[in-house]
mmCIF file as Biopython writes it, N, C-alpha, C and O atoms, coordinates in Angstrom:
data_model
#
loop_
_atom_site.group_PDB
_atom_site.id
_atom_site.type_symbol
_atom_site.label_atom_id
_atom_site.label_alt_id
_atom_site.label_comp_id
_atom_site.label_asym_id
_atom_site.label_entity_id
_atom_site.label_seq_id
_atom_site.pdbx_PDB_ins_code
_atom_site.Cartn_x
_atom_site.Cartn_y
_atom_site.Cartn_z
_atom_site.occupancy
_atom_site.B_iso_or_equiv
_atom_site.auth_seq_id
_atom_site.auth_asym_id
_atom_site.pdbx_PDB_model_num
ATOM 1   N N  . UNK A ? 1  ? 13.398  -22.522 -95.284  1.0 0.0 1  A 1 
ATOM 2   C CA . UNK A ? 1  ? 13.277  -22.141 -93.888  1.0 0.0 1  A 1 
ATOM 3   C C  . UNK A ? 1  ? 11.982  -21.335 -93.947  1.0 0.0 1  A 1 
ATOM 4   O O  . UNK A ? 1  ? 10.770  -21.517 -94.056  1.0 0.0 1  A 1 
ATOM 5   N N  . UNK A ? 2  ? 13.106  -20.091 -93.783  1.0 0.0 2  A 1 
ATOM 6   C CA . UNK A ? 2  ? 12.756  -18.244 -93.877  1.0 0.0 2  A 1 
ATOM 7   C C  . UNK A ? 2  ? 11.502  -18.103 -94.593  1.0 0.0 2  A 1 
ATOM 8   O O  . UNK A ? 2  ? 10.514  -17.498 -94.177  1.0 0.0 2  A 1 
ATOM 9   N N  . UNK A ? 3  ? 11.582  -18.528 -95.372  1.0 0.0 3  A 1 
ATOM 10  C CA . UNK A ? 3  ? 10.140  -17.925 -96.595  1.0 0.0 3  A 1 
ATOM 11  C C  . UNK A ? 3  ? 8.780   -18.834 -95.941  1.0 0.0 3  A 1 
ATOM 12  O O  . UNK A ? 3  ? 7.571   -18.798 -96.171  1.0 0.0 3  A 1 
ATOM 13  N N  . UNK A ? 4  ? 9.507   -19.522 -95.162  1.0 0.0 4  A 1 
ATOM 14  C CA . UNK A ? 4  ? 7.856   -20.152 -94.853  1.0 0.0 4  A 1 
ATOM 15  C C  . UNK A ? 4  ? 6.943   -19.029 -93.699  1.0 0.0 4  A 1 
ATOM 16  O O  . UNK A ? 4  ? 5.847   -18.484 -93.571  1.0 0.0 4  A 1 
ATOM 17  N N  . UNK A ? 5  ? 8.442   -19.181 -92.947  1.0 0.0 5  A 1 
ATOM 18  C CA . UNK A ? 5  ? 7.661   -18.356 -91.569  1.0 0.0 5  A 1 
ATOM 19  C C  . UNK A ? 5  ? 7.060   -16.820 -92.437  1.0 0.0 5  A 1 
ATOM 20  O O  . UNK A ? 5  ? 6.059   -16.356 -91.890  1.0 0.0 5  A 1 
ATOM 21  N N  . UNK A ? 6  ? 7.463   -16.169 -93.453  1.0 0.0 6  A 1 
ATOM 22  C CA . UNK A ? 6  ? 7.499   -14.420 -93.430  1.0 0.0 6  A 1 
ATOM 23  C C  . UNK A ? 6  ? 7.702   -14.385 -94.297  1.0 0.0 6  A 1 
ATOM 24  O O  . UNK A ? 6  ? 8.777   -13.912 -94.665  1.0 0.0 6  A 1 
ATOM 25  N N  . UNK A ? 7  ? 6.352   -15.100 -95.568  1.0 0.0 7  A 1 
ATOM 26  C CA . UNK A ? 7  ? 6.488   -14.679 -97.164  1.0 0.0 7  A 1 
ATOM 27  C C  . UNK A ? 7  ? 7.132   -13.430 -97.732  1.0 0.0 7  A 1 
ATOM 28  O O  . UNK A ? 7  ? 7.902   -13.438 -98.693  1.0 0.0 7  A 1 
ATOM 29  N N  . UNK A ? 8  ? 6.889   -12.743 -97.300  1.0 0.0 8  A 1 
ATOM 30  C CA . UNK A ? 8  ? 7.122   -11.207 -97.254  1.0 0.0 8  A 1 
ATOM 31  C C  . UNK A ? 8  ? 8.360   -10.800 -97.398  1.0 0.0 8  A 1 
ATOM 32  O O  . UNK A ? 8  ? 8.431   -9.736  -98.014  1.0 0.0 8  A 1 
ATOM 33  N N  . UNK A ? 9  ? 9.539   -11.322 -97.004  1.0 0.0 9  A 1 
ATOM 34  C CA . UNK A ? 9  ? 10.168  -10.981 -97.080  1.0 0.0 9  A 1 
ATOM 35  C C  . UNK A ? 9  ? 11.076  -11.458 -98.094  1.0 0.0 9  A 1 
ATOM 36  O O  . UNK A ? 9  ? 12.232  -11.520 -97.675  1.0 0.0 9  A 1 
ATOM 37  N N  . UNK A ? 10 ? 10.928  -11.807 -99.265  1.0 0.0 10 A 1 
ATOM 38  C CA . UNK A ? 10 ? 11.708  -12.675 -100.733 1.0 0.0 10 A 1 
ATOM 39  C C  . UNK A ? 10 ? 11.066  -12.197 -101.280 1.0 0.0 10 A 1 
ATOM 40  O O  . UNK A ? 10 ? 10.026  -12.855 -101.304 1.0 0.0 10 A 1 
ATOM 41  N N  . UNK A ? 11 ? 10.905  -10.447 -102.398 1.0 0.0 11 A 1 
ATOM 42  C CA . UNK A ? 11 ? 10.664  -10.678 -103.359 1.0 0.0 11 A 1 
ATOM 43  C C  . UNK A ? 11 ? 9.295   -9.689  -104.164 1.0 0.0 11 A 1 
ATOM 44  O O  . UNK A ? 11 ? 8.919   -9.455  -105.312 1.0 0.0 11 A 1 
ATOM 45  N N  . UNK A ? 12 ? 8.820   -9.265  -102.525 1.0 0.0 12 A 1 
ATOM 46  C CA . UNK A ? 12 ? 7.932   -8.501  -102.174 1.0 0.0 12 A 1 
ATOM 47  C C  . UNK A ? 12 ? 7.927   -7.068  -101.826 1.0 0.0 12 A 1 
ATOM 48  O O  . UNK A ? 12 ? 7.764   -6.710  -100.660 1.0 0.0 12 A 1 
ATOM 49  N N  . UNK A ? 13 ? 8.146   -6.019  -103.048 1.0 0.0 13 A 1 
ATOM 50  C CA . UNK A ? 13 ? 8.890   -4.720  -102.986 1.0 0.0 13 A 1 
ATOM 51  C C  . UNK A ? 13 ? 7.431   -3.684  -102.215 1.0 0.0 13 A 1 
ATOM 52  O O  . UNK A ? 13 ? 7.705   -2.512  -101.955 1.0 0.0 13 A 1 
ATOM 53  N N  . UNK A ? 14 ? 6.467   -4.018  -102.007 1.0 0.0 14 A 1 
ATOM 54  C CA . UNK A ? 14 ? 5.034   -3.181  -102.037 1.0 0.0 14 A 1 
ATOM 55  C C  . UNK A ? 14 ? 4.886   -2.308  -101.039 1.0 0.0 14 A 1 
ATOM 56  O O  . UNK A ? 14 ? 4.047   -2.723  -100.240 1.0 0.0 14 A 1 
ATOM 57  N N  . UNK A ? 15 ? 5.297   -1.376  -100.770 1.0 0.0 15 A 1 
ATOM 58  C CA . UNK A ? 15 ? 5.089   -0.177  -99.952  1.0 0.0 15 A 1 
ATOM 59  C C  . UNK A ? 15 ? 4.365   -0.138  -99.967  1.0 0.0 15 A 1 
ATOM 60  O O  . UNK A ? 15 ? 4.241   1.085   -99.899  1.0 0.0 15 A 1 
ATOM 61  N N  . UNK A ? 16 ? 3.268   -0.564  -100.018 1.0 0.0 16 A 1 
ATOM 62  C CA . UNK A ? 16 ? 1.490   0.000   -99.577  1.0 0.0 16 A 1 
ATOM 63  C C  . UNK A ? 16 ? 1.372   -0.998  -98.640  1.0 0.0 16 A 1 
ATOM 64  O O  . UNK A ? 16 ? 1.186   -1.890  -99.469  1.0 0.0 16 A 1 
ATOM 65  N N  . UNK A ? 17 ? 1.340   -1.425  -97.863  1.0 0.0 17 A 1 
ATOM 66  C CA . UNK A ? 17 ? 0.799   -2.662  -97.087  1.0 0.0 17 A 1 
ATOM 67  C C  . UNK A ? 17 ? 0.763   -1.631  -95.650  1.0 0.0 17 A 1 
ATOM 68  O O  . UNK A ? 17 ? 1.654   -1.285  -94.873  1.0 0.0 17 A 1 
ATOM 69  N N  . UNK A ? 18 ? -0.332  -1.414  -95.701  1.0 0.0 18 A 1 
ATOM 70  C CA . UNK A ? 18 ? -0.748  -0.922  -94.861  1.0 0.0 18 A 1 
ATOM 71  C C  . UNK A ? 18 ? -1.947  -0.713  -94.616  1.0 0.0 18 A 1 
ATOM 72  O O  . UNK A ? 18 ? -2.520  -0.152  -95.550  1.0 0.0 18 A 1 
ATOM 73  N N  . UNK A ? 19 ? -2.692  -0.973  -93.573  1.0 0.0 19 A 1 
ATOM 74  C CA . UNK A ? 19 ? -4.090  -1.151  -92.973  1.0 0.0 19 A 1 
ATOM 75  C C  . UNK A ? 19 ? -5.301  0.105   -93.486  1.0 0.0 19 A 1 
ATOM 76  O O  . UNK A ? 19 ? -4.910  1.230   -93.799  1.0 0.0 19 A 1 
ATOM 77  N N  . UNK A ? 20 ? -6.229  -0.131  -93.504  1.0 0.0 20 A 1 
ATOM 78  C CA . UNK A ? 20 ? -7.015  1.014   -94.089  1.0 0.0 20 A 1 
ATOM 79  C C  . UNK A ? 20 ? -7.381  2.028   -92.084  1.0 0.0 20 A 1 
ATOM 80  O O  . UNK A ? 20 ? -7.431  1.521   -90.963  1.0 0.0 20 A 1 
ATOM 81  N N  . UNK A ? 21 ? -7.511  3.191   -92.433  1.0 0.0 21 A 1 
ATOM 82  C CA . UNK A ? 21 ? -8.147  3.692   -91.431  1.0 0.0 21 A 1 
ATOM 83  C C  . UNK A ? 21 ? -9.134  3.947   -90.829  1.0 0.0 21 A 1 
ATOM 84  O O  . UNK A ? 21 ? -9.658  4.987   -91.227  1.0 0.0 21 A 1 
ATOM 85  N N  . UNK A ? 22 ? -9.739  3.368   -89.876  1.0 0.0 22 A 1 
ATOM 86  C CA . UNK A ? 22 ? -11.065 2.369   -89.670  1.0 0.0 22 A 1 
ATOM 87  C C  . UNK A ? 22 ? -11.829 3.581   -89.277  1.0 0.0 22 A 1 
ATOM 88  O O  . UNK A ? 22 ? -13.037 3.451   -89.475  1.0 0.0 22 A 1 
ATOM 89  N N  . UNK A ? 23 ? -11.428 4.842   -88.724  1.0 0.0 23 A 1 
ATOM 90  C CA . UNK A ? 23 ? -12.413 5.706   -88.378  1.0 0.0 23 A 1 
ATOM 91  C C  . UNK A ? 23 ? -13.214 7.022   -90.208  1.0 0.0 23 A 1 
ATOM 92  O O  . UNK A ? 23 ? -14.257 7.621   -90.468  1.0 0.0 23 A 1 
ATOM 93  N N  . UNK A ? 24 ? -11.572 6.729   -91.036  1.0 0.0 24 A 1 
ATOM 94  C CA . UNK A ? 24 ? -12.453 7.421   -91.921  1.0 0.0 24 A 1 
ATOM 95  C C  . UNK A ? 24 ? -13.589 6.613   -92.538  1.0 0.0 24 A 1 
ATOM 96  O O  . UNK A ? 24 ? -14.442 7.204   -93.199  1.0 0.0 24 A 1 
ATOM 97  N N  . UNK A ? 25 ? -13.663 4.938   -92.309  1.0 0.0 25 A 1 
ATOM 98  C CA . UNK A ? 25 ? -14.590 4.330   -93.179  1.0 0.0 25 A 1 
ATOM 99  C C  . UNK A ? 25 ? -15.635 4.224   -91.783  1.0 0.0 25 A 1 
ATOM 100 O O  . UNK A ? 25 ? -16.445 3.299   -91.723  1.0 0.0 25 A 1 
ATOM 101 N N  . UNK A ? 26 ? -15.546 5.175   -90.756  1.0 0.0 26 A 1 
ATOM 102 C CA . UNK A ? 26 ? -16.453 4.486   -90.041  1.0 0.0 26 A 1 
ATOM 103 C C  . UNK A ? 26 ? -17.607 5.805   -90.708  1.0 0.0 26 A 1 
ATOM 104 O O  . UNK A ? 26 ? -18.685 5.904   -91.292  1.0 0.0 26 A 1 
ATOM 105 N N  . UNK A ? 27 ? -16.542 6.620   -90.163  1.0 0.0 27 A 1 
ATOM 106 C CA . UNK A ? 27 ? -17.463 8.477   -90.590  1.0 0.0 27 A 1 
ATOM 107 C C  . UNK A ? 27 ? -18.286 8.570   -91.978  1.0 0.0 27 A 1 
ATOM 108 O O  . UNK A ? 27 ? -19.287 9.251   -92.203  1.0 0.0 27 A 1 
ATOM 109 N N  . UNK A ? 28 ? -17.160 7.156   -93.390  1.0 0.0 28 A 1 
ATOM 110 C CA . UNK A ? 28 ? -18.288 7.129   -94.289  1.0 0.0 28 A 1 
ATOM 111 C C  . UNK A ? 28 ? -19.663 6.610   -94.054  1.0 0.0 28 A 1 
ATOM 112 O O  . UNK A ? 28 ? -20.640 7.345   -94.201  1.0 0.0 28 A 1 
ATOM 113 N N  . UNK A ? 29 ? -19.775 5.285   -93.672  1.0 0.0 29 A 1 
ATOM 114 C CA . UNK A ? 29 ? -20.759 4.763   -92.998  1.0 0.0 29 A 1 
ATOM 115 C C  . UNK A ? 29 ? -21.977 5.828   -92.544  1.0 0.0 29 A 1 
ATOM 116 O O  . UNK A ? 29 ? -23.102 5.701   -93.027  1.0 0.0 29 A 1 
ATOM 117 N N  . UNK A ? 30 ? -21.630 7.000   -91.476  1.0 0.0 30 A 1 
ATOM 118 C CA . UNK A ? 30 ? -22.348 6.911   -90.669  1.0 0.0 30 A 1 
ATOM 119 C C  . UNK A ? 30 ? -22.841 8.097   -91.339  1.0 0.0 30 A 1 
ATOM 120 O O  . UNK A ? 30 ? -23.812 8.581   -90.758  1.0 0.0 30 A 1 
ATOM 121 N N  . UNK A ? 31 ? -22.439 8.773   -92.479  1.0 0.0 31 A 1 
ATOM 122 C CA . UNK A ? 31 ? -23.070 9.814   -93.421  1.0 0.0 31 A 1 
ATOM 123 C C  . UNK A ? 31 ? -24.089 9.311   -94.752  1.0 0.0 31 A 1 
ATOM 124 O O  . UNK A ? 31 ? -25.047 9.933   -95.209  1.0 0.0 31 A 1 
ATOM 125 N N  . UNK A ? 32 ? -23.614 8.153   -95.143  1.0 0.0 32 A 1 
ATOM 126 C CA . UNK A ? 32 ? -24.235 7.342   -96.020  1.0 0.0 32 A 1 
ATOM 127 C C  . UNK A ? 32 ? -25.473 6.470   -94.917  1.0 0.0 32 A 1 
ATOM 128 O O  . UNK A ? 32 ? -26.543 6.015   -95.322  1.0 0.0 32 A 1 
ATOM 129 N N  . UNK A ? 33 ? -25.113 6.428   -93.892  1.0 0.0 33 A 1 
ATOM 130 C CA . UNK A ? 33 ? -26.869 5.717   -93.179  1.0 0.0 33 A 1 
ATOM 131 C C  . UNK A ? 33 ? -26.939 7.166   -92.800  1.0 0.0 33 A 1 
ATOM 132 O O  . UNK A ? 33 ? -27.885 7.168   -93.587  1.0 0.0 33 A 1 
ATOM 133 N N  . UNK A ? 34 ? -26.857 8.553   -92.312  1.0 0.0 34 A 1 
ATOM 134 C CA . UNK A ? 34 ? -27.607 9.620   -92.196  1.0 0.0 34 A 1 
ATOM 135 C C  . UNK A ? 34 ? -29.038 10.036  -93.564  1.0 0.0 34 A 1 
ATOM 136 O O  . UNK A ? 34 ? -30.267 10.098  -93.599  1.0 0.0 34 A 1 
ATOM 137 N N  . UNK A ? 35 ? -27.568 10.275  -94.734  1.0 0.0 35 A 1 
ATOM 138 C CA . UNK A ? 35 ? -28.867 10.272  -95.977  1.0 0.0 35 A 1 
ATOM 139 C C  . UNK A ? 35 ? -29.653 9.238   -96.264  1.0 0.0 35 A 1 
ATOM 140 O O  . UNK A ? 35 ? -30.820 9.623   -96.342  1.0 0.0 35 A 1 
ATOM 141 N N  . UNK A ? 36 ? -29.555 8.283   -96.425  1.0 0.0 36 A 1 
ATOM 142 C CA . UNK A ? 36 ? -30.307 7.566   -96.356  1.0 0.0 36 A 1 
ATOM 143 C C  . UNK A ? 36 ? -31.681 7.036   -95.899  1.0 0.0 36 A 1 
ATOM 144 O O  . UNK A ? 36 ? -32.633 6.585   -96.535  1.0 0.0 36 A 1 
ATOM 145 N N  . UNK A ? 37 ? -31.357 7.345   -93.898  1.0 0.0 37 A 1 
ATOM 146 C CA . UNK A ? 37 ? -32.495 7.630   -93.362  1.0 0.0 37 A 1 
ATOM 147 C C  . UNK A ? 37 ? -33.301 8.814   -93.833  1.0 0.0 37 A 1 
ATOM 148 O O  . UNK A ? 37 ? -34.531 8.834   -93.792  1.0 0.0 37 A 1 
ATOM 149 N N  . UNK A ? 38 ? -32.244 10.199  -94.464  1.0 0.0 38 A 1 
ATOM 150 C CA . UNK A ? 38 ? -33.345 11.170  -94.046  1.0 0.0 38 A 1 
ATOM 151 C C  . UNK A ? 38 ? -34.075 11.415  -95.897  1.0 0.0 38 A 1 
ATOM 152 O O  . UNK A ? 38 ? -35.056 12.127  -96.113  1.0 0.0 38 A 1 
ATOM 153 N N  . UNK A ? 39 ? -33.277 10.612  -97.050  1.0 0.0 39 A 1 
ATOM 154 C CA . UNK A ? 39 ? -34.151 10.590  -98.017  1.0 0.0 39 A 1 
ATOM 155 C C  . UNK A ? 39 ? -35.405 9.276   -97.578  1.0 0.0 39 A 1 
ATOM 156 O O  . UNK A ? 39 ? -36.451 9.287   -98.227  1.0 0.0 39 A 1 
ATOM 157 N N  . UNK A ? 40 ? -35.274 8.529   -96.812  1.0 0.0 40 A 1 
ATOM 158 C CA . UNK A ? 40 ? -36.306 7.402   -96.702  1.0 0.0 40 A 1 
ATOM 159 C C  . UNK A ? 40 ? -37.311 8.133   -95.573  1.0 0.0 40 A 1 
ATOM 160 O O  . UNK A ? 40 ? -38.272 7.480   -95.166  1.0 0.0 40 A 1 
ATOM 161 N N  . UNK A ? 41 ? -37.126 9.235   -95.165  1.0 0.0 41 A 1 
ATOM 162 C CA . UNK A ? 41 ? -38.212 9.776   -94.403  1.0 0.0 41 A 1 
ATOM 163 C C  . UNK A ? 41 ? -38.195 11.026  -95.154  1.0 0.0 41 A 1 
ATOM 164 O O  . UNK A ? 41 ? -38.255 11.677  -94.111  1.0 0.0 41 A 1 
ATOM 165 N N  . UNK A ? 42 ? -38.170 11.772  -95.895  1.0 0.0 42 A 1 
ATOM 166 C CA . UNK A ? 42 ? -38.961 12.482  -97.369  1.0 0.0 42 A 1 
ATOM 167 C C  . UNK A ? 42 ? -39.856 12.023  -98.298  1.0 0.0 42 A 1 
ATOM 168 O O  . UNK A ? 42 ? -40.890 12.533  -98.729  1.0 0.0 42 A 1 
ATOM 169 N N  . UNK A ? 43 ? -39.020 10.428  -98.675  1.0 0.0 43 A 1 
ATOM 170 C CA . UNK A ? 43 ? -40.126 9.671   -98.825  1.0 0.0 43 A 1 
ATOM 171 C C  . UNK A ? 43 ? -41.158 9.793   -98.480  1.0 0.0 43 A 1 
ATOM 172 O O  . UNK A ? 43 ? -42.028 10.300  -99.188  1.0 0.0 43 A 1 
ATOM 173 N N  . UNK A ? 44 ? -41.380 9.314   -97.161  1.0 0.0 44 A 1 
ATOM 174 C CA . UNK A ? 44 ? -42.395 9.036   -96.361  1.0 0.0 44 A 1 
ATOM 175 C C  . UNK A ? 44 ? -43.495 10.032  -95.980  1.0 0.0 44 A 1 
ATOM 176 O O  . UNK A ? 44 ? -44.696 9.768   -95.913  1.0 0.0 44 A 1 
ATOM 177 N N  . UNK A ? 45 ? -42.798 11.451  -95.691  1.0 0.0 45 A 1 
ATOM 178 C CA . UNK A ? 45 ? -43.175 12.777  -96.070  1.0 0.0 45 A 1 
ATOM 179 C C  . UNK A ? 45 ? -44.163 12.680  -97.075  1.0 0.0 45 A 1 
ATOM 180 O O  . UNK A ? 45 ? -45.323 12.763  -96.673  1.0 0.0 45 A 1 
ATOM 181 N N  . UNK A ? 46 ? -43.975 12.520  -98.317  1.0 0.0 46 A 1 
ATOM 182 C CA . UNK A ? 46 ? -43.807 13.544  -99.319  1.0 0.0 46 A 1 
ATOM 183 C C  . UNK A ? 46 ? -45.168 12.200  -99.769  1.0 0.0 46 A 1 
ATOM 184 O O  . UNK A ? 46 ? -46.299 12.677  -99.862  1.0 0.0 46 A 1 
ATOM 185 N N  . UNK A ? 47 ? -45.066 10.885  -99.983  1.0 0.0 47 A 1 
ATOM 186 C CA . UNK A ? 47 ? -46.519 10.004  -99.700  1.0 0.0 47 A 1 
ATOM 187 C C  . UNK A ? 47 ? -47.803 10.053  -99.222  1.0 0.0 47 A 1 
ATOM 188 O O  . UNK A ? 47 ? -48.925 9.866   -99.691  1.0 0.0 47 A 1 
ATOM 189 N N  . UNK A ? 48 ? -47.227 10.426  -97.916  1.0 0.0 48 A 1 
ATOM 190 C CA . UNK A ? 48 ? -47.955 11.185  -96.492  1.0 0.0 48 A 1 
ATOM 191 C C  . UNK A ? 48 ? -49.744 11.784  -97.229  1.0 0.0 48 A 1 
ATOM 192 O O  . UNK A ? 48 ? -50.952 11.591  -97.373  1.0 0.0 48 A 1 
ATOM 193 N N  . UNK A ? 49 ? -47.945 13.011  -97.570  1.0 0.0 49 A 1 
ATOM 194 C CA . UNK A ? 49 ? -48.866 14.366  -97.868  1.0 0.0 49 A 1 
ATOM 195 C C  . UNK A ? 49 ? -49.592 14.430  -99.454  1.0 0.0 49 A 1 
ATOM 196 O O  . UNK A ? 49 ? -50.383 15.334  -99.723  1.0 0.0 49 A 1 
ATOM 197 N N  . UNK A ? 50 ? -49.278 13.523  -100.309 1.0 0.0 50 A 1 
ATOM 198 C CA . UNK A ? 50 ? -50.242 13.408  -101.731 1.0 0.0 50 A 1 
ATOM 199 C C  . UNK A ? 50 ? -50.857 12.849  -101.277 1.0 0.0 50 A 1 
ATOM 200 O O  . UNK A ? 50 ? -51.921 13.466  -101.318 1.0 0.0 50 A 1 
ATOM 201 N N  . UNK A ? 51 ? -51.102 11.312  -100.412 1.0 0.0 51 A 1 
ATOM 202 C CA . UNK A ? 51 ? -52.590 10.446  -100.118 1.0 0.0 51 A 1 
ATOM 203 C C  . UNK A ? 51 ? -53.046 11.576  -99.934  1.0 0.0 51 A 1 
ATOM 204 O O  . UNK A ? 51 ? -53.813 11.810  -100.868 1.0 0.0 51 A 1 
ATOM 205 N N  . UNK A ? 52 ? -52.988 12.678  -99.028  1.0 0.0 52 A 1 
ATOM 206 C CA . UNK A ? 52 ? -53.762 13.135  -97.681  1.0 0.0 52 A 1 
ATOM 207 C C  . UNK A ? 52 ? -54.612 14.633  -98.825  1.0 0.0 52 A 1 
ATOM 208 O O  . UNK A ? 52 ? -55.659 15.206  -98.524  1.0 0.0 52 A 1 
ATOM 209 N N  . UNK A ? 53 ? -53.439 15.026  -100.558 1.0 0.0 53 A 1 
ATOM 210 C CA . UNK A ? 53 ? -54.578 15.885  -100.725 1.0 0.0 53 A 1 
ATOM 211 C C  . UNK A ? 53 ? -55.452 15.363  -101.870 1.0 0.0 53 A 1 
ATOM 212 O O  . UNK A ? 53 ? -55.922 16.304  -102.511 1.0 0.0 53 A 1 
ATOM 213 N N  . UNK A ? 54 ? -56.002 13.553  -102.559 1.0 0.0 54 A 1 
ATOM 214 C CA . UNK A ? 54 ? -56.555 13.720  -103.132 1.0 0.0 54 A 1 
ATOM 215 C C  . UNK A ? 54 ? -57.965 12.970  -102.107 1.0 0.0 54 A 1 
ATOM 216 O O  . UNK A ? 54 ? -59.113 12.963  -102.549 1.0 0.0 54 A 1 
#
C-alpha cells in the first residue's frame, strides 16, 4: 500500500530528481528572442536599402 502513495520509495535511486532552475531558462529565452528580433530588423533594413538603391 505504501508503494501506491510514494512510488519513488522503492527501487528508484535516481539522484537527479530536481527541477530545472527557471531563471536560467528565462534568461536563455530572452537572449534568443532578442537575437531573433535583431536579425529580423537587420533583414528589413538590408531589404529596404537594396530596394532604395535600384
